DSSP file (Angstrom, degrees, kcal/mol; ACC not computed):
  #  RESIDUE AA STRUCTURE BP1 BP2  ACC     N-H-->O    O-->H-N    N-H-->O    O-->H-N    TCO  KAPPA ALPHA  PHI   PSI    X-CA   Y-CA   Z-CA
    1    1 A X              0   0    0      0, 0.0    29,-3.0     0, 0.0     2,-0.6   0.000 360.0 360.0 360.0 145.4   -2.0  -12.9   13.7
    2    2 A X  E     -a   30   0A   0     27,-0.2   106,-3.0   104,-0.1   107,-1.5  -0.928 360.0-172.3-105.6 117.3   -2.5   -9.3   12.4
    3    3 A X  E     -ab  31 109A   0     27,-3.0    29,-2.2    -2,-0.6     2,-0.6  -0.961  13.3-152.9-114.1 125.7   -1.3   -8.9    8.9
    4    4 A X  E     -ab  32 110A   0    105,-2.6   107,-3.3    -2,-0.5     2,-0.7  -0.865   9.3-159.4 -90.3 115.6   -1.1   -5.5    7.1
    5    5 A X  E     -ab  33 111A   0     27,-3.4    29,-3.2    -2,-0.6     2,-0.6  -0.920   6.5-159.5-103.8 109.6   -1.5   -5.9    3.4
    6    6 A X  E     +ab  34 112A   0    105,-2.5   107,-0.6    -2,-0.7     2,-0.3  -0.815  18.2 175.9 -88.0 114.7   -0.1   -2.8    1.7
    7    7 A X  E     -a   35   0A   0     27,-3.1    29,-0.6    -2,-0.6    64,-0.1  -0.778  30.9-172.4-122.6 165.5   -1.4   -2.3   -1.8
    8    8 A X        -     0   0    0     -2,-0.3     3,-0.1     2,-0.2    27,-0.1   0.260  57.9 -99.7-139.6   8.3   -1.1    0.3   -4.6
    9    9 A X  S    S+     0   0    0      1,-0.3     2,-0.1    61,-0.1    -2,-0.0   0.459  84.0 123.9  92.3  -0.6   -3.7   -1.0   -7.1
   10   10 A X  S  > S-     0   0    0      1,-0.1     4,-2.1   103,-0.0    -1,-0.3  -0.282  80.4-103.3 -95.2 177.3   -1.0   -2.6   -9.3
   11   11 A X  H  > S+     0   0    0      1,-0.2     4,-1.6     2,-0.2     5,-0.1   0.818 123.0  58.8 -66.5 -25.7   -0.6   -6.3  -10.6
   12   12 A X  H  > S+     0   0    0      2,-0.2     4,-2.1     1,-0.2    -1,-0.2   0.856 103.5  48.5 -69.0 -36.2    2.1   -6.6   -7.9
   13   13 A X  H  > S+     0   0    0     -3,-0.2     4,-2.8     2,-0.2    -2,-0.2   0.885 108.7  54.2 -73.7 -38.2   -0.4   -5.7   -5.2
   14   14 A X  H  X S+     0   0    0     -4,-2.1     4,-2.0     2,-0.2    -2,-0.2   0.854 108.1  50.9 -61.7 -32.3   -2.9   -8.3   -6.7
   15   15 A X  H  X S+     0   0    0     -4,-1.6     4,-3.0     2,-0.2    -2,-0.2   0.929 109.2  50.1 -70.8 -43.3   -0.1  -10.9   -6.4
   16   16 A X  H  X S+     0   0    0     -4,-2.1     4,-2.4     1,-0.2    -2,-0.2   0.920 110.9  49.3 -56.8 -46.4    0.4   -9.9   -2.7
   17   17 A X  H  X S+     0   0    0     -4,-2.8     4,-2.3     2,-0.2    -1,-0.2   0.900 111.6  48.4 -62.3 -46.2   -3.4  -10.3   -2.1
   18   18 A X  H  X S+     0   0    0     -4,-2.0     4,-1.7     2,-0.2    -2,-0.2   0.894 111.4  51.1 -61.9 -44.2   -3.4  -13.7   -3.8
   19   19 A X  H  X S+     0   0    0     -4,-3.0     4,-2.2     2,-0.2     5,-0.2   0.897 110.2  48.4 -65.1 -39.6   -0.4  -14.8   -1.7
   20   20 A X  H  X S+     0   0    0     -4,-2.4     4,-1.3     1,-0.2    -2,-0.2   0.941 111.7  50.9 -58.1 -50.3   -2.0  -13.7    1.6
   21   21 A X  H  < S+     0   0    0     -4,-2.3    -1,-0.2     1,-0.2    -2,-0.2   0.793 121.2  31.7 -61.0 -29.9   -5.2  -15.5    0.6
   22   22 A X  H  < S+     0   0    0     -4,-1.7    -1,-0.2    -5,-0.1    -2,-0.2   0.637 118.9  48.2-105.3 -16.1   -3.4  -18.8   -0.1
   23   23 A X  H  < S+     0   0    0     -4,-2.2     2,-0.4    -5,-0.2    -3,-0.2   0.533 104.4  58.2-103.2  -8.6   -0.4  -18.8    2.3
   24   24 A X  S  < S-     0   0    0     -4,-1.3     2,-0.5    -5,-0.2     5,-0.1  -0.907  83.5-110.0-125.7 153.2   -2.1  -17.9    5.6
   25   25 A X    >   -     0   0    0     -2,-0.4     3,-1.3     1,-0.1     4,-0.5  -0.666  17.9-152.6 -82.6 121.6   -4.9  -19.4    7.6
   26   26 A X  G >  S+     0   0    0     -2,-0.5     3,-0.7     1,-0.3    58,-0.4   0.816  91.2  62.6 -64.9 -28.9   -8.1  -17.3    7.6
   27   27 A X  G 3  S+     0   0    0      1,-0.2    -1,-0.3    56,-0.1    56,-0.0   0.692 114.5  30.9 -78.5 -13.6   -9.2  -18.6   11.0
   28   28 A X  G <  S+     0   0    0     -3,-1.3     2,-0.5     1,-0.1    -1,-0.2   0.273 106.3  86.0-124.2  12.4   -6.2  -17.2   12.9
   29   29 A X    <   -     0   0    0     -3,-0.7    55,-1.1    -4,-0.5     2,-0.5  -0.969  49.9-167.2-128.7 131.0   -5.4  -14.1   10.7
   30   30 A X  E     -ac   2  84A   0    -29,-3.0   -27,-3.0    -2,-0.5     2,-0.4  -0.925  19.3-157.0-104.3 121.5   -6.8  -10.6   10.8
   31   31 A X  E     -ac   3  85A   0     53,-3.0    55,-2.2    -2,-0.5     2,-0.6  -0.881  13.3-165.3-113.7 132.6   -5.9   -8.5    7.7
   32   32 A X  E     -ac   4  86A   0    -29,-2.2   -27,-3.4    -2,-0.4     2,-0.7  -0.971  15.4-149.8-108.4 121.2   -5.8   -4.8    7.4
   33   33 A X  E     -ac   5  87A   0     53,-2.7    55,-2.2    -2,-0.6     2,-0.5  -0.832  20.6-170.8 -93.1 116.5   -5.8   -3.7    3.6
   34   34 A X  E     -ac   6  88A   0    -29,-3.2   -27,-3.1    -2,-0.7     2,-0.5  -0.928  18.0-179.3-113.0 130.5   -3.8   -0.4    3.4
   35   35 A X  E     -ac   7  89A   0     53,-2.0    55,-1.9    -2,-0.5     2,-0.5  -0.989  14.5-157.4-119.9 124.1   -3.5    1.9    0.5
   36   36 A X  E     - c   0  90A   0    -29,-0.6     2,-0.5    -2,-0.5    55,-0.2  -0.886   2.8-158.9-105.6 134.0   -1.3    5.0    1.1
   37   37 A X  E     - c   0  91A   0     53,-3.0    55,-1.7    -2,-0.5     2,-0.5  -0.936  16.5-131.9-109.2 119.8   -1.9    7.9   -1.2
   38   38 A X        -     0   0    0     -2,-0.5    55,-0.2    53,-0.2    53,-0.1  -0.605  24.5-116.5 -78.8 129.8    0.9   10.4   -1.4
   39   39 A X        -     0   0    0     -2,-0.5     2,-0.3     1,-0.1    -1,-0.1  -0.283  31.8-111.0 -62.9 146.5   -0.1   14.0   -1.0
   40   40 A X        -     0   0    0     16,-0.1     2,-0.4     2,-0.0    -1,-0.1  -0.613  33.8-168.4 -78.6 132.9    0.5   16.1   -4.2
   41   41 A X        +     0   0    0     -2,-0.3     2,-0.4    -3,-0.1    -3,-0.0  -0.945  15.8 160.3-130.2 106.6    3.3   18.7   -3.6
   42   42 A X        -     0   0    0     -2,-0.4     2,-0.5     0, 0.0    -2,-0.0  -0.949  38.2-125.0-121.5 145.0    3.7   21.4   -6.2
   43   43 A X        -     0   0    0     -2,-0.4     2,-0.3     0, 0.0    -2,-0.0  -0.774  30.8-158.2 -90.1 137.7    5.4   24.7   -5.7
   44   44 A X        -     0   0    0     -2,-0.5     9,-0.0     1,-0.1     6,-0.0  -0.838  26.2 -92.3-114.0 153.5    3.1   27.6   -6.6
   45   45 A X    >   -     0   0    0     -2,-0.3     3,-1.8     1,-0.1    -1,-0.1  -0.231  36.1-119.5 -56.1 148.5    4.0   31.1   -7.6
   46   46 A X  T 3  S+     0   0    0      1,-0.3    -1,-0.1     4,-0.0     4,-0.1   0.733 109.7  69.2 -65.6 -17.2    4.1   33.5   -4.6
   47   47 A X  T 3  S+     0   0    0      2,-0.1    -1,-0.3     0, 0.0     2,-0.2   0.725  82.4  90.6 -72.4 -17.1    1.3   35.6   -6.2
   48   48 A X  S <  S-     0   0    0     -3,-1.8     3,-0.1     1,-0.1    -4,-0.1  -0.551  86.1-110.5 -84.6 144.3   -1.2   32.7   -5.6
   49   49 A X    >   -     0   0    0     -2,-0.2     3,-1.9     1,-0.1    -1,-0.1  -0.359  43.0 -88.4 -70.6 151.2   -3.1   32.7   -2.4
   50   50 A X  T 3  S+     0   0    0      1,-0.3    -1,-0.1    -4,-0.1     3,-0.1  -0.336 113.8  14.8 -55.7 131.8   -2.3   30.0    0.1
   51   51 A X  T 3  S+     0   0    0      1,-0.2     2,-0.9    -3,-0.1    -1,-0.3   0.406  87.8 134.0  85.5  -5.9   -4.4   27.0   -0.5
   52   52 A X    <   +     0   0    0     -3,-1.9    -1,-0.2     1,-0.1    -4,-0.0  -0.711  25.4 109.5 -86.7 104.4   -5.5   28.0   -4.0
   53   53 A X     >  +     0   0    0     -2,-0.9     4,-1.8    -3,-0.1     3,-0.4  -0.246  29.5 168.2-171.2  69.3   -5.1   24.9   -6.2
   54   54 A X  H  > S+     0   0    0      1,-0.2     4,-2.0     2,-0.2     5,-0.1   0.869  79.7  55.0 -61.7 -35.1   -8.5   23.5   -7.2
   55   55 A X  H  > S+     0   0    0      1,-0.2     4,-2.3     2,-0.2    -1,-0.2   0.874 105.4  51.9 -70.3 -31.0   -7.0   21.1   -9.8
   56   56 A X  H  > S+     0   0    0     -3,-0.4     4,-2.6     2,-0.2    -1,-0.2   0.951 109.1  50.3 -70.2 -42.9   -4.7   19.6   -7.2
   57   57 A X  H  X S+     0   0    0     -4,-1.8     4,-1.9     1,-0.2    -2,-0.2   0.880 110.6  50.9 -53.7 -41.3   -7.8   19.0   -4.9
   58   58 A X  H  X S+     0   0    0     -4,-2.0     4,-1.9     2,-0.2    -1,-0.2   0.905 111.1  47.4 -69.6 -43.7   -9.6   17.3   -7.8
   59   59 A X  H  X S+     0   0    0     -4,-2.3     4,-2.2     2,-0.2    -2,-0.2   0.920 111.9  50.0 -58.3 -49.0   -6.5   15.1   -8.5
   60   60 A X  H  X S+     0   0    0     -4,-2.6     4,-2.5     1,-0.2    -2,-0.2   0.844 108.8  53.2 -54.8 -42.9   -6.2   14.1   -4.9
   61   61 A X  H  X S+     0   0    0     -4,-1.9     4,-1.9    -5,-0.2    -1,-0.2   0.907 109.5  47.7 -63.1 -45.6   -9.9   13.3   -4.8
   62   62 A X  H  X S+     0   0    0     -4,-1.9     4,-2.5     2,-0.2    -2,-0.2   0.880 111.0  50.5 -66.3 -36.3   -9.6   11.0   -7.7
   63   63 A X  H  X S+     0   0    0     -4,-2.2     4,-2.3     2,-0.2    -2,-0.2   0.916 110.4  49.5 -63.3 -43.8   -6.6    9.3   -6.3
   64   64 A X  H  X S+     0   0    0     -4,-2.5     4,-2.3     2,-0.2    -2,-0.2   0.883 111.4  50.6 -62.8 -36.4   -8.4    8.7   -3.0
   65   65 A X  H  X S+     0   0    0     -4,-1.9     4,-1.9     2,-0.2    -2,-0.2   0.962 112.2  45.9 -61.9 -55.7  -11.4    7.3   -4.9
   66   66 A X  H  X S+     0   0    0     -4,-2.5     4,-2.0     1,-0.2    -2,-0.2   0.862 111.6  52.6 -57.8 -37.8   -9.1    4.9   -6.9
   67   67 A X  H  X S+     0   0    0     -4,-2.3     4,-2.0     1,-0.2    -1,-0.2   0.908 108.6  49.1 -73.0 -38.5   -7.3    3.9   -3.6
   68   68 A X  H  X S+     0   0    0     -4,-2.3     4,-1.6     1,-0.2    -1,-0.2   0.851 109.9  52.4 -71.4 -27.4  -10.7    3.0   -1.9
   69   69 A X  H  X S+     0   0    0     -4,-1.9     4,-2.0     2,-0.2    -2,-0.2   0.863 109.9  49.6 -71.4 -34.0  -11.8    0.9   -4.9
   70   70 A X  H  X S+     0   0    0     -4,-2.0     4,-2.2     2,-0.2    -2,-0.2   0.860 112.3  45.2 -73.2 -33.6   -8.5   -1.0   -4.7
   71   71 A X  H  X S+     0   0    0     -4,-2.0     4,-2.3     2,-0.2    -2,-0.2   0.860 112.2  52.5 -74.3 -30.9   -8.8   -1.7   -1.1
   72   72 A X  H  X S+     0   0    0     -4,-1.6     4,-1.9    -5,-0.2    -2,-0.2   0.948 111.3  47.4 -66.3 -48.5  -12.4   -2.7   -1.6
   73   73 A X  H  X S+     0   0    0     -4,-2.0     4,-1.7     2,-0.2    -2,-0.2   0.922 115.2  44.8 -61.0 -48.4  -11.4   -5.1   -4.4
   74   74 A X  H  X S+     0   0    0     -4,-2.2     4,-2.2     1,-0.2    -1,-0.2   0.908 111.1  53.4 -65.1 -39.4   -8.5   -6.7   -2.3
   75   75 A X  H  X S+     0   0    0     -4,-2.3     4,-2.4     1,-0.2    -1,-0.2   0.852 106.5  53.8 -64.9 -34.3  -10.8   -6.9    0.8
   76   76 A X  H  X S+     0   0    0     -4,-1.9     4,-2.6     2,-0.2    -1,-0.2   0.931 106.4  51.3 -61.2 -45.9  -13.4   -8.8   -1.3
   77   77 A X  H  X S+     0   0    0     -4,-1.7     4,-0.8     1,-0.2    -2,-0.2   0.908 114.2  43.9 -61.2 -45.1  -10.9  -11.4   -2.4
   78   78 A X  H  <>S+     0   0    0     -4,-2.2     5,-2.6     2,-0.2    -1,-0.2   0.853 111.1  52.8 -71.9 -33.6   -9.8  -11.9    1.3
   79   79 A X  H ><5S+     0   0    0     -4,-2.4     3,-1.9     1,-0.2    -2,-0.2   0.903 105.2  55.1 -68.2 -40.0  -13.3  -12.0    2.6
   80   80 A X  H 3<5S+     0   0    0     -4,-2.6    -1,-0.2     1,-0.3    -2,-0.2   0.753 104.7  54.6 -59.5 -24.5  -14.2  -14.7    0.0
   81   81 A X  T 3<5S-     0   0    0     -4,-0.8    -1,-0.3    -5,-0.2   -55,-0.2   0.302 125.6-108.4 -92.7   7.9  -11.2  -16.7    1.5
   82   82 A X  T < 5 +     0   0    0     -3,-1.9    -3,-0.2     1,-0.2     2,-0.2   0.759  68.2 149.2  79.2  27.6  -13.0  -16.3    4.9
   83   83 A X      < -     0   0    0     -5,-2.6     2,-0.7    -8,-0.1    -1,-0.2  -0.578  54.6-118.1 -88.5 156.9  -10.5  -13.7    6.4
   84   84 A X  E     -c   30   0A   0    -55,-1.1   -53,-3.0   -58,-0.4     2,-0.4  -0.868  48.6-172.8 -92.3 124.6  -11.6  -11.1    8.9
   85   85 A X  E     +c   31   0A   0     -2,-0.7     2,-0.3   -55,-0.2   -53,-0.2  -0.956  23.6 175.1-132.2 136.5  -10.7   -7.9    7.0
   86   86 A X  E     -c   32   0A   0    -55,-2.2   -53,-2.7    -2,-0.4     2,-0.3  -0.898  18.4-144.8-126.3 165.9  -10.7   -4.2    7.5
   87   87 A X  E     +c   33   0A   0     -2,-0.3     2,-0.3   -55,-0.2   -53,-0.2  -0.863  14.8 179.2-131.1 163.2   -9.5   -1.4    5.3
   88   88 A X  E     -c   34   0A   0    -55,-2.2   -53,-2.0    -2,-0.3     2,-0.5  -0.949  12.0-165.0-160.1 141.0   -7.8    1.9    5.4
   89   89 A X  E     +c   35   0A   0     -2,-0.3     2,-0.3   -55,-0.2   -53,-0.2  -0.997  21.7 178.1-124.3 129.6   -6.7    4.6    3.0
   90   90 A X  E     -c   36   0A   0    -55,-1.9   -53,-3.0    -2,-0.5     2,-0.6  -0.933  28.7-128.1-131.2 155.5   -4.3    7.2    4.4
   91   91 A X  E     +c   37   0A   0     -2,-0.3     2,-0.3   -55,-0.2   -53,-0.2  -0.918  60.0 106.1-104.9 121.1   -2.5   10.2    2.9
   92   92 A X  S    S-     0   0    0    -55,-1.7     2,-0.3    -2,-0.6    -2,-0.1  -0.962  80.3 -63.8-173.5 171.8    1.2   10.0    3.6
   93   93 A X     >  -     0   0    0     -2,-0.3     4,-3.2   -55,-0.2     5,-0.2  -0.613  59.5-120.5 -67.1 135.1    4.6    9.3    2.1
   94   94 A X  H  > S+     0   0    0     -2,-0.3     4,-2.2     1,-0.2     5,-0.2   0.883 106.2  42.5 -52.3 -50.4    4.3    5.6    1.1
   95   95 A X  H  > S+     0   0    0      1,-0.2     4,-2.3     2,-0.2    -1,-0.2   0.955 120.1  42.7 -62.2 -49.2    7.1    4.1    3.1
   96   96 A X  H  > S+     0   0    0      1,-0.2     4,-3.1     2,-0.2     5,-0.2   0.857 111.5  55.7 -64.7 -38.9    6.3    6.2    6.2
   97   97 A X  H  X S+     0   0    0     -4,-3.2     4,-2.3     2,-0.2     5,-0.2   0.928 109.4  45.6 -58.5 -51.1    2.6    5.6    5.9
   98   98 A X  H  X S+     0   0    0     -4,-2.2     4,-2.6    -5,-0.2    -2,-0.2   0.938 115.6  46.8 -61.2 -50.6    2.9    1.8    5.8
   99   99 A X  H  X S+     0   0    0     -4,-2.3     4,-2.5     1,-0.2    -2,-0.2   0.908 112.0  49.5 -60.4 -45.5    5.4    1.8    8.8
  100  100 A X  H  X S+     0   0    0     -4,-3.1     4,-2.5    -5,-0.2    -1,-0.2   0.938 112.9  45.3 -59.9 -46.2    3.3    4.1   10.9
  101  101 A X  H  X S+     0   0    0     -4,-2.3     4,-3.1    -5,-0.2     5,-0.3   0.932 111.6  53.9 -62.2 -45.2    0.1    2.2   10.4
  102  102 A X  H  X>S+     0   0    0     -4,-2.6     5,-2.6    -5,-0.2     4,-0.9   0.931 113.6  42.7 -54.6 -44.5    1.9   -1.1   11.0
  103  103 A X  H  <5S+     0   0    0     -4,-2.5    -1,-0.2     3,-0.2    -2,-0.2   0.889 115.6  47.5 -72.3 -35.8    3.2    0.2   14.3
  104  104 A X  H  <5S+     0   0    0     -4,-2.5    -2,-0.2     1,-0.2    -1,-0.2   0.886 118.2  41.5 -66.4 -40.1   -0.1    1.9   15.4
  105  105 A X  H  <5S-     0   0    0     -4,-3.1    -1,-0.2    -5,-0.2    -2,-0.2   0.548 108.9-127.6 -86.8 -10.1   -2.1   -1.3   14.5
  106  106 A X  T  <5 -     0   0    0     -4,-0.9    -3,-0.2    -5,-0.3  -104,-0.1   0.976  35.2-163.4  50.3  65.9    0.6   -3.5   16.1
  107  107 A X      < -     0   0    0     -5,-2.6  -104,-0.2     1,-0.1    -1,-0.1  -0.440  23.8-158.7 -70.7 146.8    0.9   -5.7   13.0
  108  108 A X  S    S+     0   0    0   -106,-3.0    31,-1.2     1,-0.3     2,-0.3   0.569  81.2  19.2 -95.6 -17.7    2.6   -9.0   13.3
  109  109 A X  E     -bd   3 139A   0   -107,-1.5  -105,-2.6    29,-0.2     2,-0.5  -0.987  59.8-153.2-152.2 140.2    3.3   -9.0    9.6
  110  110 A X  E     -bd   4 140A   0     29,-2.5    31,-3.0    -2,-0.3     2,-0.4  -0.983  19.4-170.6-112.0 123.7    3.5   -6.6    6.6
  111  111 A X  E     +bd   5 141A   0   -107,-3.3  -105,-2.5    -2,-0.5     2,-0.3  -0.896  17.4 148.2-110.1 141.7    2.7   -8.1    3.2
  112  112 A X  E     -bd   6 142A   0     29,-2.2    31,-2.3    -2,-0.4     2,-0.2  -0.987  41.3-103.1-162.6 163.4    3.2   -6.3    0.0
  113  113 A X  E     - d   0 143A   0   -107,-0.6     2,-0.4    -2,-0.3    31,-0.2  -0.543  26.4-135.8 -90.2 158.3    4.2   -6.7   -3.7
  114  114 A X        -     0   0    0     29,-2.0    31,-0.4    -2,-0.2    13,-0.0  -0.961   4.5-154.4-116.5 130.2    7.5   -6.0   -5.2
  115  115 A X        -     0   0    0     -2,-0.4    -1,-0.1    29,-0.1    29,-0.0   0.687  33.0-137.0 -72.0 -22.7    7.7   -4.2   -8.5
  116  116 A X        +     0   0    0      1,-0.2     6,-0.1    -3,-0.1     2,-0.1   0.784  37.0 173.4  78.1  24.6   11.1   -5.9   -9.0
  117  117 A X        -     0   0    0      9,-0.1     2,-0.3     4,-0.1    -1,-0.2  -0.367   7.4-172.0 -68.5 148.6   12.8   -2.7  -10.3
  118  118 A X    >>  -     0   0    0     -2,-0.1     3,-0.8     4,-0.0     4,-0.8  -0.904  40.6  -5.6-137.8 164.1   16.5   -2.8  -10.9
  119  119 A X  H 3> S-     0   0    0     -2,-0.3     4,-2.7     1,-0.2     5,-0.2  -0.167 124.1  -1.3  54.2-130.8   19.3   -0.4  -11.7
  120  120 A X  H 3> S+     0   0    0      1,-0.2     4,-3.3     2,-0.2     5,-0.3   0.908 132.4  56.5 -62.1 -41.7   18.6    3.2  -12.6
  121  121 A X  H <> S+     0   0    0     -3,-0.8     4,-3.1     1,-0.2     5,-0.4   0.943 111.4  44.3 -55.6 -46.7   14.7    2.7  -12.2
  122  122 A X  H  X S+     0   0    0     -4,-0.8     4,-2.5     1,-0.2    -1,-0.2   0.928 113.7  49.5 -63.8 -44.9   15.4    1.5   -8.7
  123  123 A X  H  < S+     0   0    0     -4,-2.7    -2,-0.2     2,-0.2    -1,-0.2   0.897 119.2  36.8 -60.3 -38.6   17.8    4.2   -7.9
  124  124 A X  H  < S+     0   0    0     -4,-3.3    -2,-0.2    -5,-0.2    -1,-0.2   0.891 128.5  33.1 -83.8 -42.5   15.4    7.0   -9.2
  125  125 A X  H  < S-     0   0    0     -4,-3.1    -3,-0.2    -5,-0.3    -2,-0.2   0.662  99.6-144.5 -87.9 -22.4   12.1    5.4   -7.9
  126  126 A X     <  -     0   0    0     -4,-2.5     2,-0.6    -5,-0.4    -1,-0.1  -0.062  18.3 -88.2  77.2 171.4   13.3    3.8   -4.8
  127  127 A X     >  -     0   0    0      1,-0.2     4,-2.3    -4,-0.1     5,-0.2  -0.897  30.4-176.4-125.5 104.2   12.1    0.4   -3.4
  128  128 A X  H  > S+     0   0    0     -2,-0.6     4,-2.4     1,-0.2     5,-0.2   0.913  88.8  53.3 -61.4 -40.2    9.3    0.5   -1.0
  129  129 A X  H  > S+     0   0    0      1,-0.2     4,-2.5     2,-0.2    -1,-0.2   0.895 110.3  46.8 -65.7 -41.1    9.5   -3.1   -0.4
  130  130 A X  H  > S+     0   0    0      2,-0.2     4,-1.9     1,-0.2    -1,-0.2   0.887 112.7  49.6 -62.9 -40.9   13.2   -2.9    0.5
  131  131 A X  H  X S+     0   0    0     -4,-2.3     4,-1.9     2,-0.2    -2,-0.2   0.900 112.1  47.4 -66.6 -39.8   12.7    0.1    2.8
  132  132 A X  H  X S+     0   0    0     -4,-2.4     4,-2.1     2,-0.2    -2,-0.2   0.917 111.6  52.2 -65.1 -43.3    9.8   -1.7    4.6
  133  133 A X  H  < S+     0   0    0     -4,-2.5    -2,-0.2     1,-0.2    -1,-0.2   0.881 114.2  41.8 -58.9 -39.1   11.9   -4.8    4.9
  134  134 A X  H  < S+     0   0    0     -4,-1.9    -1,-0.2    -5,-0.2    -2,-0.2   0.821 126.6  31.1 -78.8 -30.1   14.8   -2.9    6.4
  135  135 A X  H  < S+     0   0    0     -4,-1.9    -2,-0.2    -5,-0.2    -3,-0.2   0.469  83.8 125.6-112.7  -3.7   12.7   -0.7    8.8
  136  136 A X     <  -     0   0    0     -4,-2.1     4,-0.1    -5,-0.2   -37,-0.1  -0.246  54.8-144.5 -57.0 138.9    9.6   -2.8    9.7
  137  137 A X  S    S+     0   0    0    -38,-0.2     2,-0.3     2,-0.1    -1,-0.1   0.345  86.6  26.0 -85.1  10.5    8.7   -3.3   13.4
  138  138 A X  S    S-     0   0    0      1,-0.1   -29,-0.2    -5,-0.0   -30,-0.1  -0.839 106.5 -52.8-150.1-176.2    7.6   -6.8   12.5
  139  139 A X  E     -d  109   0A   0    -31,-1.2   -29,-2.5    -2,-0.3     2,-0.4  -0.312  48.5-145.6 -67.0 154.0    8.1   -9.6    9.9
  140  140 A X  E     -d  110   0A   0    -31,-0.2     2,-0.5    -7,-0.1   -29,-0.2  -0.964  10.5-165.8-124.4 138.2    7.7   -8.8    6.1
  141  141 A X  E     -d  111   0A   0    -31,-3.0   -29,-2.2    -2,-0.4     2,-0.6  -0.984   9.5-166.3-121.6 124.7    6.4  -10.9    3.3
  142  142 A X  E     -d  112   0A   0     -2,-0.5     2,-0.4   -31,-0.2   -29,-0.2  -0.936   5.9-155.7-111.3 120.4    7.2   -9.7   -0.2
  143  143 A X  E     -d  113   0A   0    -31,-2.3   -29,-2.0    -2,-0.6     2,-0.3  -0.770   9.8-163.8 -96.6 142.9    5.2  -11.3   -3.0
  144  144 A X        -     0   0    0     -2,-0.4     2,-0.2   -31,-0.2   -29,-0.1  -0.890  10.7-136.2-123.6 151.3    6.7  -11.3   -6.5
  145  145 A X        -     0   0    0    -31,-0.4     3,-0.1    -2,-0.3  -133,-0.1  -0.605  45.1 -75.0 -97.6 168.3    5.2  -11.9   -9.9
  146  146 A X        -     0   0    0     -2,-0.2    -1,-0.1     1,-0.1     2,-0.1  -0.356  60.9 -97.7 -56.3 139.3    6.7  -14.0  -12.6
  147  147 A X        -     0   0    0      1,-0.1     2,-0.2    -3,-0.1    -1,-0.1  -0.336  39.8-113.3 -62.8 138.5    9.5  -12.2  -14.3
  148  148 A X              0   0    0      1,-0.1    -1,-0.1    -3,-0.1    -3,-0.0  -0.521 360.0 360.0 -68.7 137.0    8.6  -10.5  -17.6
  149  149 A X              0   0    0     -2,-0.2    -1,-0.1     0, 0.0    -2,-0.1   0.378 360.0 360.0-105.8 360.0   10.1  -11.9  -20.6
């Protein structure tokens, strides 16, 4: 089986990583650990030259570095559990990045964590997990952490 593990460096992604490590058989599962970094989009005054935004480039560089560190950490957990693991960091809108990589890689399963947002937060921030579950070309495994009290 080919399982795409979509992570974002959060405790919810850690829960998804642990769930994959404990719920699936390593001898028959190949895992691609994916972190999608959303490109920074700011409007700039028309006076600024096209492409002039050094601080944006620095922020994106830091985000890509953090993303690589998170996929490395998740892949280490899975390798210790004896999974065959590869990693990828892509720049895209989160939902489409996950779905595009899953289709391109021919994933049999997409695993990800759920932040469990409700109400206005869910309306404003959206639900990546829900969008993936509705639009995925394969099965979806959503890991949840224990509810906060």
